[in-house]
C-alpha positions as CSV (number, residue, x, y, z in Angstrom):
1,M,62.9,41.8,-24.7
2,K,64.2,39.6,-27.4
3,L,64.8,40.9,-30.9
4,I,63.4,38.8,-33.9
5,G,64.8,39.7,-37.3
6,I,62.6,39.0,-40.5
7,A,64.4,39.3,-43.8
8,D,62.3,38.6,-46.9
9,T,62.4,39.4,-50.7
10,T,60.7,41.3,-53.4
11,F,61.2,38.2,-55.6
12,A,58.9,36.1,-53.6
13,R,55.4,35.9,-55.1
14,Y,53.8,35.8,-51.4
15,D,54.4,38.0,-48.4
16,M,55.9,35.5,-46.1
17,G,57.3,38.1,-44.0
18,K,53.8,39.3,-43.0
19,A,52.6,35.8,-42.3
20,A,55.5,35.1,-40.1
21,I,55.0,38.4,-38.1
22,D,51.2,37.6,-37.7
23,E,51.9,34.1,-36.2
24,L,54.7,35.5,-34.1
25,E,52.3,37.9,-32.6
26,R,49.6,35.3,-32.2
27,T,52.1,32.8,-30.7
28,G,53.3,35.0,-27.7
29,T,55.0,38.1,-26.3
30,G,58.4,39.3,-25.0
31,F,59.9,40.3,-28.3
32,R,60.2,43.1,-31.0
33,I,60.5,42.4,-34.6
34,I,62.7,44.3,-37.0
35,R,61.7,43.5,-40.6
36,V,64.0,44.1,-43.7
37,T,63.1,43.4,-47.2
38,V,65.7,42.7,-50.0
39,P,65.5,42.1,-53.7
40,G,66.5,38.5,-53.9
41,M,67.5,35.4,-52.1
42,K,71.2,35.9,-52.3
43,D,70.8,39.1,-50.4
44,L,69.4,37.3,-47.5
45,P,72.5,36.2,-45.9
46,V,73.9,39.8,-45.5
47,A,70.5,41.2,-44.5
48,C,70.6,38.5,-41.6
49,K,73.9,39.3,-40.7
50,K,73.4,42.9,-40.4
51,L,70.1,42.3,-38.3
52,I,72.2,40.3,-35.9
53,E,75.4,42.5,-35.7
54,E,73.9,45.9,-36.2
55,Q,70.5,45.6,-35.0
56,H,71.4,42.9,-32.2
57,C,68.7,40.5,-33.1
58,D,68.7,37.3,-31.2
59,I,67.3,35.2,-33.9
60,C,66.4,35.7,-37.7
61,M,64.1,34.2,-40.3
62,A,65.3,34.3,-44.0
63,L,62.1,34.0,-46.2
64,G,62.5,33.4,-50.0
65,M,60.8,31.9,-52.8
66,P,63.1,30.3,-55.5
67,G,61.6,30.1,-58.9
68,P,61.4,26.7,-61.1
69,M,64.4,27.3,-63.3
70,P,67.6,25.6,-62.7
71,K,69.4,29.0,-62.1
72,D,66.8,29.8,-59.5
73,K,67.8,26.5,-57.7
74,M,71.4,27.3,-58.0
75,C,70.7,30.7,-56.4
76,A,68.7,29.1,-53.7
77,D,71.6,26.8,-52.9
78,E,74.1,29.8,-52.8
79,A,71.6,31.8,-50.5
80,S,71.3,28.8,-48.2
81,N,75.1,28.4,-48.0
82,G,75.5,32.2,-47.2
83,L,72.9,31.7,-44.3
84,I,74.7,28.8,-43.0
85,K,77.8,30.8,-43.0
86,A,76.2,34.0,-41.4
87,Q,74.9,31.7,-38.6
88,L,78.6,30.3,-37.9
89,M,79.9,33.8,-38.2
90,T,77.6,35.2,-35.7
91,N,76.8,32.2,-33.6
92,T,73.1,33.0,-34.0
93,H,70.1,30.9,-35.5
94,I,68.9,32.0,-38.9
95,I,65.9,29.9,-39.7
96,E,65.7,29.4,-43.7
97,V,62.2,29.5,-44.8
98,F,62.3,28.8,-48.7
99,V,59.3,27.8,-50.7
100,H,60.2,26.6,-54.1
101,E,57.6,27.6,-56.8
102,D,57.7,24.0,-58.2
103,E,56.8,22.5,-54.9
104,A,53.0,23.5,-55.5
105,K,50.6,22.6,-58.4
106,S,48.9,25.9,-58.6
107,D,49.1,29.5,-57.5
108,S,46.6,29.0,-54.9
109,E,48.5,25.9,-53.5
110,L,51.8,27.9,-53.5
111,A,50.1,30.7,-51.4
112,W,48.6,28.3,-49.0
113,L,52.1,26.5,-48.6
114,A,54.1,29.9,-48.3
115,D,51.9,30.9,-45.6
116,R,51.7,27.7,-43.6
117,R,55.6,27.1,-44.0
118,A,56.2,30.8,-42.8
119,R,53.8,30.4,-39.8
120,E,55.0,27.0,-38.8
121,H,58.4,28.3,-38.8
122,A,57.7,31.3,-37.0
123,V,56.4,29.0,-34.1
124,N,59.8,27.3,-34.3
125,V,61.5,30.7,-34.0
126,Y,59.4,31.5,-30.7
127,D,60.1,28.2,-29.4
128,L,63.9,28.5,-30.1
129,L,63.8,31.7,-28.0
130,F,61.3,31.2,-25.3
131,R,60.4,27.4,-25.1
132,P,63.2,25.2,-26.3
133,E,61.8,22.2,-24.5
134,R,59.0,22.1,-26.9
135,L,61.3,21.2,-29.6
136,T,63.0,18.6,-27.6
137,Q,59.5,17.1,-27.0
138,R,59.0,16.8,-30.6
139,A,62.4,15.5,-31.7
140,G,62.3,12.5,-34.0
141,T,58.5,13.0,-34.7
142,G,59.0,13.7,-38.5
143,L,57.5,17.3,-38.5
144,R,57.3,19.2,-41.6
145,Q,56.7,22.8,-42.1
146,G,54.2,23.3,-44.9
147,F,53.1,20.0,-46.3
148,E,51.8,17.2,-44.0
149,D,54.1,15.8,-41.4
150,K,55.7,12.4,-42.0
151,G,55.7,11.2,-38.6
152,P,58.2,8.8,-36.7
153,V,59.6,5.5,-37.5
154,Y,60.2,3.0,-35.1
155,K,63.0,0.3,-34.5
156,Q,61.7,-3.0,-34.5
């Protein structure tokens, strides 16, 4: 039985953790989920590190929603750097799932994007654990989580 850690925040305006868990449960079996919720994005690196080291999670998802202000962008960058460090310290994948508020033109589009990005990354998490060959098959195809895929480019 694999353990999947879900770390999300109260700062987010959409429950991306719930969407990720729902999608994981729709995608397959063979895992148990441990979820923790922290106040903000800069709390995500230690939350994930604790999920890995103390709860023995095999992989984590870090879900956050940076606001539109410059200080929010800076906090998102710091959180992202912390997540990278936590991955390197634990030799474990932490899939960062951030949805910036200014990516969307309206609250309804923001909710749609947060849900879709969380779900698409949840499938990536499942694939990393149980079907890594699926990721290899999609290498270089320009997939995006959330908005439409870009598609591949070809050498002429």
